[in-house]
C-alpha positions in Angstrom: -34.6 26.5 -28.9 -37.3 24.3 -28.0 -38.8 24.2 -31.3 -35.8 22.2 -32.6 -36.3 19.8 -29.8 -40.0 19.2 -30.8 -38.6 18.9 -34.7 -36.1 16.3 -33.3 -39.1 14.7 -31.5 -41.3 14.3 -34.5 -38.3 13.1 -36.7 -37.5 10.1 -34.4 -41.5 9.4 -34.5 -41.7 9.2 -37.9 -38.1 7.5 -38.2 -39.5 4.6 -35.9 -43.3 4.6 -37.5 -41.5 4.5 -40.9 -38.8 1.7 -40.2 -41.7 -0.5 -38.8 -43.8 0.0 -41.9 -41.0 -1.2 -44.3 -39.9 -4.0 -42.1 -43.5 -5.4 -41.9 -44.3 -4.8 -45.6 -41.0 -5.6 -47.1 -41.4 -9.1 -45.8 -44.9 -9.5 -47.0 -43.7 -8.7 -50.5 -40.8 -11.3 -50.0 -43.2 -13.8 -49.0 -45.7 -13.1 -51.9 -42.7 -12.9 -54.8 -40.9 -16.1 -53.3 -38.0 -14.0 -52.6 -36.0 -14.3 -49.4 -36.1 -11.1 -46.8 -32.2 -11.2 -47.3 -32.9 -10.0 -51.0 -35.6 -7.8 -50.2 -33.3 -5.9 -47.9 -30.6 -6.0 -50.3 -32.3 -4.2 -52.8 -35.9 -2.6 -52.0 -35.2 -1.6 -48.4 -31.6 -0.8 -49.1 -32.4 1.8 -51.9 -35.3 3.2 -49.6 -32.9 3.9 -46.8 -30.1 5.2 -48.9 -32.1 8.0 -50.4 -30.8 10.6 -47.6 -27.4 10.1 -48.5 -28.4 10.3 -52.2 -30.3 13.4 -51.6 -27.5 15.0 -49.6 -24.6 14.3 -51.9 -27.0 15.5 -55.0 -27.7 18.9 -53.0 -24.3 19.2 -51.9 -22.8 18.7 -55.5 -25.2 21.0 -57.1 -24.4 23.6 -54.4 -20.7 23.3 -55.0 -20.2 21.7 -51.5 -18.5 18.6 -52.7 -17.0 17.8 -49.2 -20.3 17.1 -47.9 -21.3 14.7 -50.5 -18.0 12.8 -49.9 -18.0 13.1 -46.5 -21.7 12.1 -45.7 -21.2 8.9 -48.3 -17.9 7.8 -46.7 -18.9 8.3 -43.1 -22.4 6.4 -43.9 -20.0 3.3 -45.5 -18.0 3.4 -42.4 -21.1 3.7 -39.9 -23.3 1.2 -41.7 -21.2 -1.7 -40.5 -19.3 -0.7 -37.7 -22.0 1.3 -35.8 -25.4 0.0 -36.9 -24.8 -3.7 -37.6 -22.6 -3.2 -34.6 -25.5 -2.5 -32.4 -28.0 -4.7 -33.9 -25.5 -7.7 -33.1 -25.0 -6.1 -29.6 -28.9 -7.0 -28.9 -29.3 -9.8 -31.2 -26.7 -11.9 -32.8 -27.2 -11.7 -36.5 -26.8 -15.3 -38.1 -25.1 -15.8 -41.6 -24.5 -18.0 -44.1 -22.5 -18.8 -47.4 -24.9 -16.6 -49.4 -24.3 -13.7 -47.4 -20.9 -14.2 -47.4 -20.8 -14.3 -50.8 -22.1 -11.0 -51.4 -20.0 -9.4 -49.1 -16.9 -10.6 -50.9 -18.4 -8.7 -54.1 -18.7 -5.5 -52.1 -15.5 -6.0 -50.9 -14.3 -6.0 -54.4 -16.7 -3.2 -55.2 -15.0 -1.0 -52.5 -11.6 -1.7 -53.8 -12.3 -0.8 -57.3 -13.9 2.7 -55.6 -10.6 3.1 -53.6 -8.2 3.0 -56.3 -10.2 5.0 -58.6 -10.7 7.9 -55.8 -6.9 8.0 -55.1 -6.5 11.0 -57.7 -10.2 12.1 -57.1 -13.4 10.7 -58.9 -14.3 12.2 -62.2 -17.2 11.7 -64.8 -15.6 8.6 -66.5 -14.8 7.0 -63.1 -18.5 7.5 -62.1 -19.4 5.8 -65.3 -17.1 2.8 -64.4 -18.8 2.7 -60.8 -22.4 2.9 -62.2 -21.8 0.4 -65.1 -20.4 -2.3 -62.2 -23.2 -1.2 -59.9 -25.8 -1.7 -62.5 -24.3 -5.2 -63.5 -24.4 -6.3 -59.9 -28.1 -5.2 -59.1 -28.8 -7.0 -62.6 -27.5 -10.2 -61.7 -29.5 -9.9 -58.2 -33.1 -9.2 -59.9 -32.0 -12.2 -62.3 -31.2 -14.5 -59.4 -33.5 -13.1 -57.0 -36.1 -15.9 -57.1 -33.4 -18.3 -56.8 -31.3 -17.0 -54.1 -32.3 -18.1 -50.3 -30.7 -17.4 -47.2 -29.9 -20.2 -45.1 -30.6 -18.2 -42.3 -34.4 -18.0 -43.2 -36.9 -20.8 -43.0 -38.2 -21.8 -46.1 -41.9 -20.6 -46.7 -44.4 -21.7 -49.3 -44.9 -18.9 -52.0 -48.5 -17.6 -51.7 -51.1 -17.1 -54.7 -51.8 -13.2 -55.1 -53.1 -10.7 -57.0 -51.3 -7.8 -58.9 -53.2 -5.2 -56.7 -52.2 -7.0 -53.6 -48.5 -6.9 -54.4 -48.5 -3.2 -55.7 -50.3 -2.3 -52.2 -47.5 -4.0 -50.4 -44.7 -2.1 -52.6 -46.6 1.0 -52.1 -46.9 0.6 -48.4 -42.8 -0.3 -48.5 -42.1 2.8 -50.4 -44.4 5.0 -48.1 -42.7 3.6 -44.9 -39.5 4.4 -46.7 -40.6 8.0 -47.3 -41.4 8.2 -43.6 -38.2 7.0 -42.5 -36.4 9.3 -44.9 -38.7 12.4 -44.0 -37.8 11.5 -40.1 -34.0 11.3 -40.6 -34.2 14.7 -42.6 -36.0 16.3 -39.8 -33.5 14.9 -36.9 -30.6 16.1 -39.4 -31.7 19.6 -39.4 -32.9 19.7 -35.8 -29.8 18.5 -34.8 -27.6 20.7 -36.6 -29.5 23.7 -35.8 -29.0 22.6 -31.9 -25.2 22.2 -32.6 -25.0 25.4 -34.1 -26.6 27.0 -31.3 -24.5 25.3 -28.8 -21.3 26.1 -30.9 -20.2 23.0 -31.7 -17.5 23.2 -34.5 -18.8 22.9 -38.1 -16.4 19.9 -38.7 -18.3 17.7 -36.3 -21.5 18.5 -38.1 -20.1 17.9 -41.2 -17.8 14.4 -40.8 -20.0 12.8 -38.0 -23.6 14.5 -37.4 -24.4 14.4 -41.2 -23.1 11.2 -41.7 -24.7 9.3 -38.9 -28.0 11.2 -39.5 -28.2 9.8 -42.9 -27.6 6.7 -41.8 -30.5 6.5 -39.3 -32.8 5.0 -41.6 -30.6 2.0 -41.6 -30.1 1.7 -38.1 -33.9 2.3 -37.6 -34.6 -0.9 -40.1 -31.7 -2.9 -39.0 -32.8 -2.8 -35.3 -36.3 -2.9 -36.0 -35.8 -6.2 -38.1 -33.5 -7.6 -35.8 -35.7 -7.5 -33.0 -38.3 -9.0 -35.3 -36.0 -11.8 -35.9 -35.8 -10.7 -39.8 -32.2 -11.0 -39.7 -32.0 -11.3 -43.6 -33.5 -7.6 -43.9 -30.9 -6.0 -41.3 -27.8 -7.7 -42.8 -29.1 -7.4 -46.3 -30.3 -3.7 -46.2 -26.7 -2.7 -44.8 -24.7 -4.6 -47.5 -27.2 -3.0 -50.1 -26.8 0.4 -48.6 -23.0 0.2 -49.0 -23.1 -0.8 -52.5 -26.0 2.2 -53.4 -23.4 4.8 -51.4 -20.5 4.0 -53.3 -23.1 4.4 -56.4 -24.1 7.9 -54.7 -20.6 8.9 -55.2 -20.6 7.7 -58.7 -23.5 9.6 -59.4 -22.1 12.5 -57.7 -19.1 12.5 -59.6 -20.9 12.9 -62.7 -22.1 16.5 -61.8 -19.0 17.4 -60.5 -15.3 16.2 -60.0 -14.9 14.9 -56.4 -11.4 15.5 -55.1 -9.8 14.1 -51.8 -7.6 15.3 -49.2 -4.5 13.5 -47.6 -7.0 12.9 -44.6 -9.4 11.0 -46.6 -6.8 9.1 -48.5 -5.0 8.1 -45.0 -7.5 7.7 -42.5 -11.3 7.5 -44.4 -10.7 5.2 -47.2 -8.3 2.6 -44.9 -11.1 2.8 -42.4 -13.8 1.8 -45.0 -12.2 -1.0 -46.4 -11.1 -2.4 -42.8 -14.4 -2.2 -41.1 -16.1 -3.8 -44.0 -13.2 -6.7 -44.0 -13.6 -7.1 -40.9 -17.2 -7.5 -41.0 -16.7 -10.3 -43.7 -14.4 -12.0 -41.3 -16.6 -12.0 -38.0 -19.5 -13.3 -40.3 -17.6 -16.1 -41.9 -15.7 -17.2 -38.3 -16.6 -19.1 -35.3 -15.3 -16.9 -32.7 -16.1 -16.3 -29.3 -17.4 -19.9 -28.7 -20.1 -19.8 -31.4 -21.2 -23.0 -32.9 -22.4 -21.0 -36.2 -21.8 -18.4 -38.4 -22.8 -15.2 -37.0 -22.1 -11.7 -36.0 -22.2 -12.0 -31.9 -22.4 -9.7 -29.2 -18.7 -9.4 -28.5 -18.2 -8.8 -32.3 -20.7 -6.2 -32.3 -19.2 -4.4 -29.4 -15.8 -4.3 -30.9 -17.1 -2.6 -34.1 -18.6 -0.3 -32.2 -15.3 0.5 -30.5 -13.8 0.7 -33.8 -16.3 3.4 -34.8 -15.6 5.4 -31.6 -11.9 5.5 -32.7 -12.6 6.6 -35.9 -14.9 9.9 -34.7 -11.7 10.3 -31.9 -9.4 10.0 -34.9 -11.1 13.1 -36.7 -10.3 15.4 -34.1 -6.8 14.6 -33.9 
């Protein structure tokens, strides 16, 4: 038993250190390239922190355990805005602006298309549609990346740099992402083994532990970035991660058909849409006495409460 607690501690240490490296060097990369922290979080950091979901889903698909792939991705899409941004906002209110809201609108449309496609299950051509939409979205981000600046970030002069320098920062960012992924995997494995030893039901492990476990990289990066006042990375990582998670299901459907249960259609999918639309509303309104657009502590608490309700619904 103690062996799994040691693995848990090592995984947590790797996760925290990896998140710190990702935030540090992703921010440096953004400044050198003249790209906002928000854009870097939306692309490079989001991809790095979504690797656990991708690896788990692909392993599950090739192993014939499609429910784990579906549950992991959908659970992460719910946990990212409700649990992770909720926790980040609880400690540090997250300022937003029009550029962030615009990308959130795009995410909602993407999720709506996905929700319509998954009603009868996802087959390979549904996956192709999702991947084409994702590729078009990412392409537009890359083309407009240098022009796009989030108003919540102070404008910084573009620095002169050599190719070797920018390559070094990118490598450090990727290495940090690797540490985050490795730490998350150790945490997942140790948590699952401890849960099995303690006799926790497999349903709890599949729908809650794996989904939360694979979202730990996003949590670590979002919290670290929030405390370092790099709000763009926190929000960008979560919005980008949710886009990548839908893409993960698109890739999975190319390997095997993804069937869905009535519970997924009546509880999980509605919750996916609800929490992401609610996040958009919170970020685009000035509630609870706020004088500017932001995700406040009160709104963060509401999002966390909704996630707790979602977890409860899995067992009733």
